[in-house]
C-alpha positions in Angstrom: 88.3 0.1 86.9 90.6 -0.2 83.9 87.6 1.2 82.0 87.7 4.6 84.0 91.4 4.7 83.6 90.1 4.6 79.6 88.0 7.5 79.6 89.9 9.7 81.7 93.5 9.2 79.1 91.4 9.3 76.3 89.6 12.8 77.9 93.5 14.4 78.4 94.2 13.7 74.6 90.9 14.3 72.8 90.3 17.3 75.5 93.7 18.4 74.3 92.8 18.3 70.2 89.6 19.6 70.8 91.4 22.5 72.8 93.7 23.1 69.6 90.9 23.5 66.9 88.4 25.8 68.9 90.4 27.3 71.5 93.6 28.6 70.4 93.4 31.5 67.9 94.6 29.9 64.5 98.5 30.4 63.5 99.6 32.8 60.8 102.0 31.7 58.3 100.9 28.0 57.8 100.5 26.3 54.9 97.1 27.4 53.8 95.8 29.0 50.2 96.7 33.2 50.2 92.8 34.3 50.0 91.4 36.2 46.9 92.6 39.7 46.7 89.9 41.9 45.7 90.6 45.8 44.9 93.6 47.6 46.3 94.8 44.7 48.1 91.8 44.2 50.3 90.6 40.2 50.5 87.7 40.1 48.4 84.3 40.8 49.4 86.0 43.1 52.3 86.8 46.5 52.7 90.3 48.0 53.2 89.9 48.8 56.9 88.2 45.3 58.0 90.2 43.0 59.8 90.9 40.0 57.5 89.5 37.4 60.2 87.0 36.9 62.5 86.9 37.4 66.5 88.0 34.1 68.3 84.4 32.9 70.8 86.5 32.6 74.4 84.5 30.3 76.6 82.4 31.8 79.1 81.4 30.4 82.7 78.5 29.4 81.3 80.5 27.1 79.2 82.4 25.9 81.8 79.9 24.9 84.3 78.3 22.8 81.6 80.9 21.0 80.3 82.0 20.5 84.7 78.5 19.5 85.5 78.8 17.0 82.7 81.9 15.4 83.1 81.0 15.2 87.0 77.4 13.5 85.7 79.6 11.3 82.8 82.3 9.9 85.6 79.2 9.6 88.7 77.4 7.9 86.2 80.2 5.4 85.0 81.8 4.5 88.6 78.2 4.0 90.0 75.9 3.0 87.6 73.3 1.6 90.3 72.1 5.4 90.4 70.9 5.5 87.2 69.4 2.4 87.3 67.6 2.3 90.3 66.1 5.2 89.5 64.3 3.7 86.1 63.1 0.8 88.1 
């Protein structure tokens, strides 16, 4: 039981870290170095009309379905490991 609670707590913590790293847009005005500037003030390697940042990918229903199926199976096999060991013989 302690292991299940520990797994749930760590999922909450590391899920938040992963969400902040990959799912939230990048903060503007951070401490990162300024990009190199090319001709006419445009970022190096880009035309003057192009956006400076890459588009942020959004999670689709398929990604969410895969996530919840894997979470559900992990929880099921963590709570009732006999299902896995019984199937393997």
